NUMAR-478154 format. One line per 4 residues: number of its first residue (from 1); their letters; for each residue y, z, x of N, C-alpha, C. Coordinates in steps of 0.2 Angstrom, whole numbers, m for minus. Example, Ala and Ser with C-alpha at 12.3 -4.5 7.8 and 13.67 -1.06 7.14 Angstrom:
<rs>
1> AS> m28 39 66 m22 39 62 m16 39 66 ~ m11 35 64 m5 36 68 0 39 64 $
</rs>
This chain:
<rs>
1> MSEN> 348 168 m114 341 168 m110 343 168 m103 ~ 340 173 m99 341 173 m92 337 168 m88 ~ 339 167 m82 336 161 m78 328 163 m77 ~ 324 157 m77 317 158 m75 316 156 m68 $
5> HQIK> 312 160 m64 311 159 m57 304 157 m56 ~ 303 151 m54 296 149 m53 292 152 m47 ~ 286 153 m48 282 156 m43 277 151 m40 ~ 278 150 m34 273 146 m30 269 149 m25 $
9> SIVI> 272 155 m22 269 159 m17 271 166 m18 ~ 266 170 m16 266 177 m17 265 180 m10 ~ 269 185 m8 268 188 m1 267 195 m3 ~ 262 198 0 260 205 m1 262 209 6 $
13> AGGG> 266 213 6 268 216 12 265 223 12 ~ 260 223 17 256 229 18 249 228 15 ~ 244 231 18 237 231 16 235 237 13 ~ 230 240 16 228 247 14 225 246 7 $
17> TAGW> 224 251 3 221 251 m3 225 247 m8 ~ 232 249 m8 236 245 m13 237 238 m12 ~ 238 236 m5 239 229 m4 233 225 m5 ~ 227 227 m3 221 223 m4 218 223 m11 $
21> MAAA> 219 229 m15 218 229 m22 222 223 m26 ~ 229 223 m24 233 218 m27 231 211 m25 ~ 229 210 m19 227 204 m17 221 201 m21 ~ 216 206 m21 210 204 m25 211 202 m32 $
25> KLSQ> 215 206 m35 216 205 m43 220 199 m44 ~ 225 198 m40 230 193 m41 226 186 m39 ~ 222 186 m34 218 180 m33 214 178 m38 ~ 211 183 m42 207 181 m48 212 179 m54 $
29> HFAK> 217 182 m55 222 180 m60 225 173 m59 ~ 226 171 m53 229 165 m52 224 160 m49 ~ 218 161 m50 213 157 m47 213 149 m49 ~ 216 148 m55 216 141 m58 223 138 m57 $
33> TDIT> 227 141 m52 233 138 m51 233 136 m43 ~ 239 133 m41 240 132 m34 244 137 m30 ~ 245 143 m34 249 148 m31 246 151 m24 ~ 250 151 m19 247 154 m13 248 162 m13 $
37> ITVV> 243 165 m10 244 173 m9 243 174 m2 ~ 248 178 1 247 180 8 248 187 9 ~ 244 191 13 244 198 14 247 198 21 ~ 252 201 23 254 203 30 253 210 31 $
41> ESSA> 248 211 36 246 218 37 245 218 45 ~ 248 223 48 247 224 55 241 229 57 ~ 236 226 61 231 231 63 233 236 67 ~ 239 236 69 242 241 74 245 247 70 $
45> IGTV> 246 246 63 249 251 59 243 254 55 ~ 242 261 55 237 264 51 240 265 44 ~ 235 267 39 237 268 32 236 276 31 ~ 239 278 25 239 285 24 231 287 23 $
49> GVGE> 228 284 18 221 284 18 217 291 17 ~ 221 295 13 217 302 12 215 302 5 ~ 217 298 1 215 299 m6 208 296 m7 ~ 204 301 m9 197 299 m10 194 301 m17 $
53> ATIP> 198 304 m21 196 305 m28 199 300 m33 ~ 195 298 m38 198 293 m42 197 296 m50 ~ 199 292 m54 198 293 m61 194 287 m64 ~ 191 287 m70 186 282 m72 189 275 m72 $
57> TLRR> 196 274 m73 199 268 m73 197 263 m67 ~ 196 266 m62 194 262 m56 188 258 m57 ~ 183 261 m60 177 258 m61 178 252 m65 ~ 182 252 m70 184 246 m74 187 241 m70 $
61> FYQS> 191 243 m65 195 238 m61 190 234 m56 ~ 186 237 m53 181 234 m48 176 230 m52 ~ 174 232 m58 169 229 m62 172 222 m65 ~ 179 222 m66 182 216 m68 182 211 m62 $
65> LGMS> 181 213 m56 180 208 m51 173 206 m49 ~ 168 209 m54 161 207 m53 157 212 m49 ~ 160 218 m47 156 222 m43 153 228 m47 ~ 147 230 m45 144 235 m49 145 242 m46 $
69> DMDV> 144 247 m51 145 254 m49 141 256 m42 ~ 134 254 m43 130 256 m38 131 253 m31 ~ 133 246 m31 135 243 m25 141 246 m22 ~ 146 247 m26 152 250 m23 151 257 m20 $
73> MRKT> 146 261 m24 145 268 m21 141 267 m14 ~ 136 263 m14 133 262 m8 137 260 m2 ~ 142 256 m3 146 253 2 152 257 4 ~ 153 262 0 159 267 1 157 274 2 $
77> SATV> 150 275 3 148 282 3 150 287 m2 ~ 150 284 m8 153 288 m14 148 293 m17 ~ 151 298 m20 148 302 m24 151 302 m31 ~ 148 305 m36 150 305 m43 155 310 m44 $
81> KLGI> 160 309 m48 165 314 m50 165 314 m58 ~ 164 320 m61 164 321 m68 170 324 m70 ~ 174 326 m65 181 330 m67 183 334 m61 ~ 188 338 m63 191 343 m58 190 350 m60 $
85> EFKD> 188 354 m55 187 361 m56 194 364 m53 ~ 197 368 m57 203 372 m55 202 379 m54 ~ 201 381 m48 200 388 m46 206 392 m45 ~ 207 397 m48 213 402 m46 219 399 m49 $
89> WYKQ> 219 394 m53 226 392 m56 229 396 m61 ~ 224 397 m66 227 402 m72 229 409 m69 ~ 224 412 m66 225 418 m62 220 418 m56 ~ 221 422 m52 216 423 m46 209 425 m49 $
93> DSSF> 204 422 m46 197 423 m48 196 419 m55 ~ 199 414 m57 198 411 m63 196 404 m61 ~ 192 400 m66 190 394 m65 189 390 m72 ~ 192 384 m72 190 379 m77 190 372 m75 $
97> IHPF> 187 368 m79 186 361 m77 189 356 m82 ~ 193 351 m79 195 346 m83 190 340 m83 ~ 187 339 m88 181 334 m88 184 327 m90 ~ 180 322 m88 181 315 m91 177 314 m97 $
101> GLFG> 179 317 m103 175 317 m109 178 321 m114 ~ 174 322 m120 177 325 m126 174 332 m126 ~ 178 335 m131 175 342 m133 173 342 m140 ~ 167 343 m141 164 344 m148 164 338 m152 $
105> HEAN> 164 339 m158 163 333 m163 169 333 m168 ~ 173 329 m168 179 328 m173 176 327 m180 ~ 179 329 m185 176 328 m192 182 329 m197 ~ 181 324 m202 186 324 m207 193 323 m205 $
109> GIRF> 194 319 m200 200 318 m197 204 324 m194 ~ 200 329 m192 202 335 m189 199 336 m182 ~ 204 337 m177 201 337 m170 197 344 m170 ~ 192 343 m165 187 348 m165 190 355 m163 $
113> HHYW> 195 356 m159 197 362 m157 200 366 m162 ~ 201 363 m168 203 367 m174 197 371 m177 ~ 192 368 m177 185 371 m179 184 377 m174 ~ 184 375 m168 183 381 m163 188 387 m164 $
117> LKLQ> 194 385 m165 199 391 m166 197 395 m172 ~ 195 392 m177 193 395 m183 187 400 m181 ~ 182 397 m178 176 401 m176 178 407 m172 ~ 183 406 m167 186 412 m163 188 417 m168 $
121> ALGD> 192 415 m173 195 420 m178 189 424 m182 ~ 184 421 m182 178 424 m185 174 429 m181 ~ 176 429 m174 173 434 m170 169 430 m165 ~ 168 424 m165 163 420 m160 166 421 m153 $
125> KSLL> 162 421 m148 164 422 m141 162 416 m137 ~ 160 410 m140 158 404 m136 165 401 m133 ~ 164 398 m127 169 395 m124 170 388 m126 ~ 176 385 m126 177 378 m128 173 374 m123 $
129> EEYS> 172 376 m117 169 371 m112 161 370 m114 ~ 159 375 m118 152 374 m120 150 368 m124 ~ 156 365 m127 155 360 m131 157 353 m128 ~ 157 353 m121 158 347 m117 152 346 m113 $
133> LGIA> 149 340 m114 143 338 m110 146 337 m102 ~ 151 334 m101 154 333 m95 155 339 m91 ~ 157 344 m94 158 351 m90 151 354 m89 ~ 147 353 m94 140 356 m93 136 353 m87 $
137> MARA> 137 346 m87 134 343 m81 137 345 m74 ~ 144 345 m74 147 347 m68 145 354 m66 ~ 145 359 m71 143 366 m69 136 366 m66 ~ 132 362 m69 125 362 m66 123 357 m60 $
141> NKFT> 129 353 m59 128 348 m53 123 343 m54 ~ 123 341 m60 118 335 m62 122 329 m65 ~ 118 324 m65 121 317 m67 116 312 m69 ~ 118 308 m74 114 303 m76 119 298 m79 $
145> FPAE> 117 291 m80 121 287 m83 123 288 m90 ~ 129 287 m93 131 288 m100 127 283 m104 ~ 125 286 m110 122 281 m115 126 275 m117 ~ 123 269 m117 127 263 m119 129 264 m126 $
149> NPSS> 125 266 m130 127 267 m137 126 274 m139 ~ 131 279 m138 130 286 m139 128 287 m147 ~ 123 291 m148 122 293 m155 126 298 m158 ~ 130 301 m154 135 307 m156 140 307 m151 $
153> PLSV> 146 310 m153 152 311 m149 150 316 m144 ~ 145 320 m145 143 325 m140 140 322 m134 ~ 137 316 m134 135 313 m128 140 308 m125 ~ 146 308 m127 151 304 m124 154 308 m118 $
157> FDWA> 154 304 m112 157 307 m106 159 301 m102 ~ 163 302 m97 165 296 m92 164 299 m85 ~ 165 295 m80 164 297 m74 168 293 m69 ~ 169 295 m63 173 292 m58 170 293 m51 $
161> LHFD> 173 291 m46 170 291 m39 174 296 m34 ~ 171 299 m30 174 301 m23 171 296 m18 ~ 176 293 m15 174 288 m10 178 287 m4 ~ 175 284 1 179 282 7 184 277 5 $
165> ASKF> 191 279 5 196 274 3 197 268 8 ~ 196 269 14 196 264 19 190 259 18 ~ 184 261 16 179 257 15 180 253 8 ~ 183 256 4 185 253 m3 190 247 m1 $
169> AELM> 195 249 3 200 244 5 197 238 8 ~ 192 239 12 188 233 15 185 229 10 ~ 182 232 5 178 228 0 184 224 m4 ~ 189 227 m5 195 223 m9 197 217 m4 $
173> RDYA> 198 219 2 200 213 7 195 208 8 ~ 188 210 8 183 204 8 183 200 2 ~ 184 203 m4 184 199 m10 190 194 m10 ~ 196 197 m8 202 193 m8 202 187 m3 $
177> LAHR> 199 189 3 199 183 8 194 178 6 ~ 189 180 2 184 175 0 187 171 m6 ~ 193 173 m9 196 169 m14 203 167 m13 ~ 203 163 m7 209 160 m5 215 164 m3 $
181> VRHV> 214 170 m2 220 174 0 220 173 8 ~ 226 173 10 228 172 18 230 178 21 ~ 228 180 26 229 186 30 233 185 36 ~ 239 188 37 243 187 43 243 194 46 $
185> DAKI> 240 195 52 240 201 56 247 202 60 ~ 252 205 58 258 205 61 262 211 58 ~ 267 213 62 272 218 59 278 215 56 ~ 281 218 51 287 215 49 293 218 53 $
189> ESIQ> 297 213 56 303 215 60 309 215 56 ~ 310 211 52 316 210 48 315 207 41 ~ 320 208 37 319 205 30 326 201 29 ~ 325 195 27 331 190 25 332 190 18 $
193> LNSA> 338 191 15 339 190 8 343 184 7 ~ 342 181 1 346 175 m1 353 177 m3 ~ 358 174 1 365 176 0 367 175 m7 ~ 364 170 m11 367 168 m17 365 173 m23 $
197> NGFI> 359 176 m23 356 180 m28 353 187 m26 ~ 353 188 m19 351 194 m17 343 195 m17 ~ 340 190 m18 332 190 m18 330 190 m11 ~ 324 193 m10 321 192 m4 319 185 m2 $
201> QSLA> 321 182 3 319 175 5 314 175 10 ~ 313 179 15 308 178 20 307 185 24 ~ 302 185 27 300 191 32 300 188 39 ~ 303 191 43 302 189 50 297 194 54 $
205> LDNQ> 292 191 57 286 195 59 287 195 67 ~ 283 200 70 283 201 77 279 195 81 ~ 276 191 77 272 185 80 276 179 80 ~ 283 180 79 288 175 79 287 170 73 $
209> QTLT> 283 172 68 282 168 62 287 171 57 ~ 290 166 53 294 168 47 290 166 41 ~ 289 171 36 285 171 30 290 170 24 ~ 290 165 21 294 164 15 289 165 9 $
213> GDLF> 293 167 3 289 168 m3 294 168 m9 ~ 291 167 m15 294 167 m21 294 174 m25 ~ 288 178 m24 288 184 m26 285 189 m21 ~ 287 195 m20 285 199 m14 282 206 m18 $
217> IDCT> 277 208 m15 274 214 m18 274 219 m12 ~ 278 224 m13 279 229 m8 273 235 m8 ~ 269 234 m3 264 239 m2 264 243 5 ~ 270 244 7 272 247 13 272 254 14 $
221> GFNG> 270 257 8 269 265 9 276 268 7 ~ 276 275 9 282 279 8 289 275 10 ~ 289 272 15 295 269 17 298 264 13 ~ 293 260 9 296 255 5 300 250 8 $
225> LLIN> 298 246 14 302 242 18 306 237 14 ~ 303 234 9 306 229 5 310 232 m1 ~ 307 236 m5 310 238 m11 316 243 m10 ~ 315 247 m4 320 252 m2 324 250 4 $
229> GALK> 321 248 9 324 246 15 329 240 14 ~ 326 234 11 330 228 10 334 228 4 ~ 331 230 m2 335 230 m8 338 236 m10 ~ 338 242 m6 341 248 m7 341 250 m15 $
233> TGFI> 334 250 m17 333 252 m24 333 260 m24 ~ 336 263 m29 337 270 m29 330 273 m30 ~ 330 280 m29 324 284 m30 326 290 m35 ~ 322 291 m40 323 297 m44 319 303 m42 $
237> DWSQ> 322 308 m40 319 314 m37 317 319 m43 ~ 310 321 m42 307 326 m47 305 332 m44 ~ 308 334 m38 306 340 m34 309 346 m38 ~ 313 345 m43 315 352 m46 310 354 m51 $
241> WLLC> 305 350 m52 299 352 m56 292 352 m52 ~ 292 348 m47 286 347 m43 288 349 m36 ~ 287 356 m34 290 359 m28 286 357 m22 ~ 280 355 m22 276 354 m16 279 347 m13 $
245> DRAL> 280 348 m6 283 342 m3 279 341 4 ~ 274 345 5 270 344 12 263 344 10 ~ 259 341 15 252 341 14 249 341 21 ~ 243 344 22 239 344 28 232 341 26 $
249> AVQS> 229 336 29 223 333 27 218 333 33 ~ 212 335 32 207 335 37 200 334 34 ~ 196 331 38 189 329 36 184 335 39 ~ 179 336 36 174 341 38 167 339 37 $
253> ELVG> 162 342 40 155 340 39 153 343 32 ~ 149 339 29 147 341 22 142 347 23 ~ 142 352 19 138 357 19 134 358 12 ~ 128 357 12 124 357 6 125 351 2 $
257> EPAV> 122 351 m4 122 346 m9 130 344 m11 ~ 132 338 m11 139 337 m14 140 338 m21 ~ 145 341 m22 147 343 m29 149 337 m33 ~ 147 337 m40 149 332 m44 155 332 m47 $
261> RTVS> 160 336 m44 167 337 m46 171 338 m40 ~ 178 336 m41 183 338 m36 184 345 m37 ~ 186 349 m32 188 356 m33 195 357 m30 ~ 199 359 m35 206 361 m33 207 368 m33 $
265> MAHP> 209 371 m27 209 379 m27 216 381 m26 ~ 219 385 m30 226 387 m29 227 392 m23 ~ 233 391 m20 234 395 m14 241 398 m16 ~ 244 403 m12 250 406 m13 256 401 m14 $
269> AGWQ> 256 395 m11 262 391 m12 260 384 m13 ~ 254 383 m16 251 376 m18 244 376 m19 ~ 240 371 m17 233 371 m18 230 367 m13 ~ 223 368 m13 219 364 m8 213 360 m12 $
273> WKIP> 212 354 m9 207 350 m12 201 350 m8 ~ 195 349 m12 189 348 m8 185 342 m12 ~ 184 337 m8 181 331 m11 175 329 m7 ~ 169 329 m10 163 328 m6 161 320 m6 $
277> LQHR> 160 317 0 157 311 0 150 312 2 ~ 146 306 3 139 307 5 138 309 12 ~ 143 308 16 143 309 24 148 314 26 ~ 152 316 22 157 321 25 161 324 19 $
281> QGNG> 166 328 20 170 331 15 177 330 16 ~ 181 328 11 188 328 12 192 334 10 ~ 196 337 14 200 343 12 207 342 13 ~ 211 345 10 219 345 11 222 351 7 $
285> HVYA> 228 353 10 232 358 7 239 355 6 ~ 240 355 m1 247 353 m3 251 359 m4 ~ 257 359 m1 261 365 m2 268 364 m2 ~ 272 369 m4 279 369 m4 282 372 2 $
289> SQFM> 286 368 6 288 371 12 294 376 11 ~ 297 376 6 302 382 5 299 388 4 ~ 292 389 2 289 395 1 283 396 7 ~ 282 391 11 277 392 16 278 388 22 $
293> DESE> 277 391 28 278 386 34 271 383 36 ~ 272 378 40 266 374 42 261 378 45 ~ 262 382 49 257 386 53 253 390 48 ~ 256 393 43 252 397 38 248 392 34 $
297> AETI> 251 387 32 248 382 28 241 379 31 ~ 242 378 38 236 376 41 231 381 42 ~ 233 387 43 228 393 43 224 394 37 ~ 228 393 31 224 394 25 220 388 23 $
301> LLQH> 222 382 25 217 376 24 211 377 28 ~ 211 379 34 205 379 39 201 385 37 ~ 204 391 34 200 396 32 195 395 26 ~ 197 390 22 194 388 16 190 382 16 $
305> IDGK> 187 380 22 183 374 24 176 377 26 ~ 171 374 23 164 377 24 161 374 31 ~ 162 368 32 158 365 37 163 364 43 ~ 160 361 49 164 360 55 169 355 54 $
309> VLHT> 175 356 56 181 352 55 180 346 60 ~ 182 340 58 180 334 62 186 332 66 ~ 192 334 65 198 332 69 204 336 67 ~ 209 335 71 215 339 69 218 337 63 $
313> PRKF> 221 342 59 224 340 52 229 336 53 ~ 230 331 49 235 326 48 241 329 44 ~ 247 327 46 253 330 42 256 325 38 ~ 258 327 32 262 322 28 268 326 25 $
317> SFTA> 273 323 24 279 325 20 281 320 15 ~ 283 322 9 285 318 3 289 321 m1 ~ 292 317 m6 296 320 m11 293 317 m18 ~ 292 321 m23 289 319 m29 295 315 m33 $
321> GRRA> 293 309 m35 298 305 m39 295 298 m39 ~ 300 293 m41 298 286 m42 305 282 m40 ~ 303 276 m39 309 271 m38 313 270 m45 ~ 319 270 m44 323 268 m50 321 262 m54 $
325> QAWN> 319 257 m50 316 251 m52 310 249 m48 ~ 304 249 m52 298 246 m48 298 239 m47 ~ 302 235 m51 303 228 m50 310 227 m49 ~ 312 225 m43 320 224 m42 320 217 m39 $
329> KNCI> 324 212 m42 325 205 m41 318 202 m40 ~ 316 200 m34 309 196 m34 304 201 m30 ~ 305 207 m30 301 212 m27 298 217 m32 ~ 291 218 m31 288 223 m35 284 228 m31 $
333> AIGL> 286 235 m32 283 240 m28 277 242 m31 ~ 271 243 m27 265 246 m29 263 251 m24 ~ 259 256 m27 257 262 m23 263 266 m21 ~ 262 269 m15 267 274 m12 274 271 m12 $
337> AAGF> 275 264 m11 281 261 m11 285 262 m18 ~ 281 263 m23 284 264 m30 285 271 m31 ~ 283 276 m28 284 283 m29 278 287 m27 ~ 279 293 m28 274 298 m26 273 304 m31 $
341> LEPL> 267 305 m33 265 311 m37 259 314 m33 ~ 260 320 m32 254 324 m28 247 322 m31 ~ 242 322 m27 236 320 m30 232 325 m34 ~ 235 329 m38 232 335 m41 227 332 m46 $
345> ESTS> 229 326 m50 224 323 m55 222 317 m53 ~ 222 315 m46 219 309 m43 222 303 m47 ~ 229 303 m47 232 297 m51 235 292 m46 ~ 234 293 m39 238 288 m35 235 281 m36 $
349> IALI> 228 280 m35 225 274 m36 225 271 m43 ~ 225 276 m48 226 273 m55 232 270 m56 ~ 238 273 m53 244 270 m53 245 263 m50 ~ 241 262 m45 240 256 m41 237 251 m46 $
353> ETGI> 232 253 m49 228 249 m54 233 246 m60 ~ 236 251 m63 240 249 m69 246 245 m67 ~ 249 246 m61 254 242 m58 252 235 m57 ~ 246 234 m55 243 227 m54 242 224 m61 $
357> EKIC> 239 228 m65 238 226 m72 244 223 m75 ~ 250 227 m74 256 225 m77 259 218 m74 ~ 258 218 m67 260 211 m64 256 206 m67 ~ 249 206 m68 245 201 m71 248 199 m78 $
361> GSFP> 249 204 m82 252 203 m88 259 200 m89 ~ 262 201 m83 269 198 m83 269 190 m82 ~ 263 188 m80 263 181 m78 257 177 m81 ~ 258 176 m88 254 172 m92 256 164 m90 $
365> VPYF> 262 164 m87 264 157 m84 267 159 m77 ~ 267 154 m73 269 156 m66 277 156 m65 ~ 280 160 m69 288 161 m68 290 167 m71 ~ 295 170 m69 298 176 m72 305 176 m73 $
369> NQQN> 308 180 m77 315 181 m78 317 188 m79 ~ 323 190 m80 325 197 m80 322 201 m86 ~ 320 198 m91 317 201 m97 310 204 m95 ~ 307 200 m91 300 202 m88 301 208 m83 $
373> CDYF> 306 208 m79 308 214 m75 309 220 m79 ~ 314 219 m84 316 225 m88 310 228 m91 ~ 306 224 m94 300 227 m98 296 231 m93 ~ 294 227 m87 290 230 m82 293 237 m80 $
377> NEVT> 299 238 m79 302 244 m77 302 249 m82 ~ 303 247 m88 303 252 m94 296 255 m95 ~ 291 251 m95 284 253 m95 282 258 m89 ~ 284 255 m83 282 259 m77 285 266 m77 $
381> ATEW> 291 266 m79 295 273 m79 291 277 m84 ~ 290 275 m90 287 279 m95 280 282 m92 ~ 276 277 m90 269 279 m87 270 284 m82 ~ 274 284 m77 275 289 m72 277 295 m75 $
385> ERIR> 282 295 m79 284 301 m82 279 305 m86 ~ 275 301 m90 269 305 m93 264 308 m89 ~ 263 305 m83 259 308 m78 262 314 m75 ~ 269 313 m73 273 319 m71 272 325 m75 $
389> DFII> 273 324 m82 273 330 m86 266 333 m86 ~ 261 329 m86 254 332 m86 253 336 m80 ~ 256 334 m74 255 338 m68 259 344 m68 ~ 265 344 m71 270 349 m71 267 355 m76 $
393> LHYK> 263 353 m81 260 358 m85 255 363 m81 ~ 252 360 m76 247 364 m72 251 370 m69 ~ 257 369 m67 261 374 m64 264 378 m69 ~ 267 375 m74 271 379 m79 267 384 m82 $
397> ANQR> 260 383 m84 256 387 m88 253 393 m84 ~ 254 393 m77 250 398 m73 252 405 m75 ~ 248 410 m74 249 417 m75 248 421 m69 ~ 249 418 m63 248 421 m57 254 426 m56 $
401> TDSE> 253 431 m53 259 436 m51 259 438 m44 ~ 255 434 m40 254 436 m33 259 433 m28 ~ 263 428 m30 268 425 m25 274 422 m29 ~ 279 422 m25 286 419 m28 285 412 m31 $
405> FWQY> 281 408 m27 280 401 m29 278 401 m36 ~ 272 404 m38 269 404 m45 274 407 m50 ~ 277 412 m48 282 415 m53 288 410 m54 ~ 290 407 m49 296 402 m50 293 396 m55 $
409> CRAM> 287 394 m54 284 388 m58 284 390 m65 ~ 282 396 m66 281 398 m73 287 399 m77 ~ 293 401 m73 299 402 m76 303 396 m77 ~ 302 391 m73 306 385 m73 307 381 m79 $
413> PVPD> 312 378 m81 313 374 m87 309 367 m85 ~ 307 364 m90 303 358 m89 306 352 m93 ~ 304 346 m91 307 340 m95 306 341 m102 ~ 311 338 m106 311 338 m113 304 335 m116 $
417> TLQQ> 302 330 m113 296 326 m116 290 331 m115 ~ 289 335 m110 284 340 m109 285 346 m114 ~ 291 348 m115 292 354 m119 291 352 m126 ~ 292 346 m128 290 343 m135 283 344 m136 $
421> KMDA> 279 342 m131 271 342 m132 269 350 m132 ~ 272 354 m128 270 361 m127 271 364 m134 ~ 277 363 m137 279 366 m143 275 364 m149 ~ 273 357 m149 269 355 m154 262 358 m154 $
425> YQAR> 259 359 m148 253 362 m147 253 370 m149 ~ 258 373 m147 259 380 m148 260 382 m155 ~ 264 378 m159 265 379 m166 259 377 m170 ~ 256 372 m169 251 370 m174 245 367 m171 $
429> GELL> 244 367 m165 238 365 m161 238 357 m161 ~ 244 354 m162 244 347 m162 244 344 m154 ~ 240 339 m153 240 336 m147 243 329 m147 ~ 250 329 m146 254 323 m146 251 318 m141 $
433> HFPW> 251 312 m143 249 307 m138 254 301 m138 ~ 257 299 m133 262 294 m133 260 288 m130 ~ 263 282 m131 261 276 m128 262 277 m120 ~ 257 273 m117 257 272 m109 255 279 m106 $
437> EIFH> 251 282 m109 248 289 m106 241 287 m103 ~ 240 289 m97 234 288 m94 229 294 m97 ~ 232 300 m98 227 305 m100 227 306 m107 ~ 221 306 m110 220 306 m117 221 314 m120 $
441> PDSW> 221 315 m127 222 322 m129 217 327 m127 ~ 211 325 m126 206 330 m124 207 332 m116 ~ 211 328 m112 213 330 m106 218 336 m106 ~ 223 334 m111 228 340 m112 225 346 m115 $
445> LAIY> 220 345 m119 217 351 m122 213 355 m116 ~ 210 352 m112 207 355 m106 211 359 m102 ~ 217 357 m101 222 360 m97 225 366 m101 ~ 227 365 m107 229 371 m112 224 376 m112 $
449> NGFH> 218 374 m113 213 379 m114 211 383 m107 ~ 211 379 m102 210 382 m95 215 387 m93 ~ 221 386 m96 227 391 m95 228 396 m100 ~ 223 396 m105 223 401 m110 229 400 m115 $
453> CYPD> 231 394 m116 237 392 m120 234 391 m127 ~ 235 395 m132 231 394 m138 237 394 m144 ~ 236 389 m149 241 388 m154 242 394 m158 ~ 247 395 m162 249 400 m166 244 400 m173 $
457> QYDK> 242 394 m174 238 393 m180 234 386 m179 ~ 228 386 m183 224 380 m183 225 377 m190 ~ 222 371 m190 223 367 m196 219 370 m202 ~ 223 372 m207 220 376 m213 215 372 m217 $
461> NVER> 214 366 m216 209 362 m219 202 364 m217 ~ 202 367 m211 195 369 m209 193 375 m213 ~ 197 378 m217 195 384 m221 190 381 m227 ~ 190 375 m228 186 372 m233 178 373 m232 $
465> LNPD> 177 373 m225 170 374 m223 168 381 m224 ~ 161 382 m226 158 388 m227 157 391 m220 ~ 160 397 m218 159 400 m212 152 400 m209 ~ 147 401 m213 140 401 m210 138 394 m208 $
469> YLQQ> 140 389 m212 139 382 m210 143 381 m203 ~ 149 383 m203 153 381 m197 149 385 m191 ~ 147 391 m191 144 394 m185 138 391 m184 ~ 134 389 m189 127 385 m187 128 379 m184 $
473> SLAA> 134 375 m186 135 368 m184 137 369 m176 ~ 141 373 m175 144 374 m168 139 376 m163 ~ 134 381 m166 129 383 m162 124 378 m160 ~ 123 373 m165 119 367 m164 122 363 m159 $
477> MRNS> 128 362 m159 131 358 m154 130 361 m147 ~ 131 367 m146 130 370 m139 123 370 m137 ~ 119 371 m141 111 370 m140 109 363 m138 ~ 112 358 m141 111 351 m140 113 349 m133 $
481> IAAA> 119 352 m131 122 350 m124 118 353 m119 ~ 116 360 m120 112 364 m115 105 360 m114 ~ 102 358 m119 96 355 m119 96 348 m115 ~ 101 345 m117 102 338 m114 103 339 m106 $
485> VADL> 107 344 m104 108 344 m97 102 347 m93 ~ 98 351 m96 92 354 m93 87 349 m90 ~ 87 343 m93 82 338 m91 85 333 m86 ~ 91 334 m84 94 328 m80 93 330 m73 $
489> PGHQ> 93 324 m69 92 325 m61 98 328 m58 ~ 97 331 m52 103 334 m49 107 328 m46 ~ 113 330 m44 117 325 m41 114 321 m35 ~ 112 325 m30 109 322 m24 103 318 m26 $
493> EFIN> 99 320 m30 93 316 m32 95 309 m35 ~ 100 309 m39 103 303 m42 105 299 m37 ~ 109 301 m32 112 297 m26 106 294 m22 ~ 101 298 m21 95 296 m17 91 290 m20 $
497> QHCK> 91 291 m27 87 286 m31 91 279 m32 ~ 98 280 m33 102 274 m35 107 271 m30 ~ 110 275 m26 116 273 m22 117 276 m15 ~ 111 277 m12 112 280 m5 116 275 m1 $
501> AEWV> 121 278 3 125 274 7 122 270 12 ~ 124 264 13 121 260 18 122 262 25 ~ 127 266 26 129 268 33 130 275 35 ~ 127 279 30 127 286 32 122 288 37 $
</rs>
């Protein structure tokens, strides 16, 4: 049995979204203990703060802290997100939506897409997206709250937020400070290690203070001052599959009613995001520098923005990948300090959430040992790799022929774990789902279908259904969804009624 290390004090290095989310949740988790939590964050250092799109897990996170959807939306100028629209990804002038919800109605233990594939074989021309309430609402730019007790799988959908990340960080900070978290406004000048075991012992700050701790949470961004700078933890590079290594981000005036979805538009060497808030729009161009220079990338970005640009585009460079160990000795990396995956599927904040959740799960008692670290690292690596594979699929499945970048992505070999999934779907329409996956099978189905990846065969058990009955049943599903959406309020109407921002 490895040595147990007692926890009496936790130091969170860095604030921003990651640091203050960690502080808020850990203050709740350790509320009945005498463990002290300190956040060291310098007001002189800015945060990256461009991520404004989320996935539904965020709502569960802040709800666990006692915050309501509508209150958070009002305080962060948020809009509703029902999914992501991918424009020009499959081919130029194409469009599909990855929704937070289900497709159709599973029956007899057979997933819905097998029934739809059989219908296609009978000559039906309906689109798979016609069987998704989430997509129908997104296309119509309408929204209402999901039913608490859905009468049918057809009424099941989920939703997330587009929000001002800096305002959300403030909400987390306010919660943390109201729950015994201490804040030190200072820069970290140096890090002292314990000569006996290599653990981080203390942080020397520019205000002449020395901050000691038993457990350190590294939320210092790309640099990873503790996990990388002090502990020299290795980095696993995934740029052989994820070629994009640069981004330009800029805010603009909102033109028209905000969309109820994120828009991701493919460009010759990457893609551009469009994220509407109540008071402005976020835009960014993620691209591969080996295929496009910065000047061209900025020109393309600005050409595809509707409203007035509010400032000069901010520049970022990054390498896709993760730390070899998210937990090394007495330091745990969260957020950008733990690694980076481009924001194509809005997973950055979700990985902060799951990292924090795993920290809480590692401390049913206030001490840790090497077994805790090893398990944390195993699960974290798996989780990151599952998301990595999902993002790679978006590039691998493209059928664009207009640029070297897209042709390279289509031809490149992919990780064995992704190839296994692709092969299973291609051969028999099977949607493999592994432990520690954020994205459920219907998300994978949305991407396969959006890129026109169809199985060689469907489940032959659907042959037991009478073809006329199958056609009538699926037509009824389509009609039911269309009728449900017709009566819903528009996105802006919903916002005005329920969650108009306090400061717009």
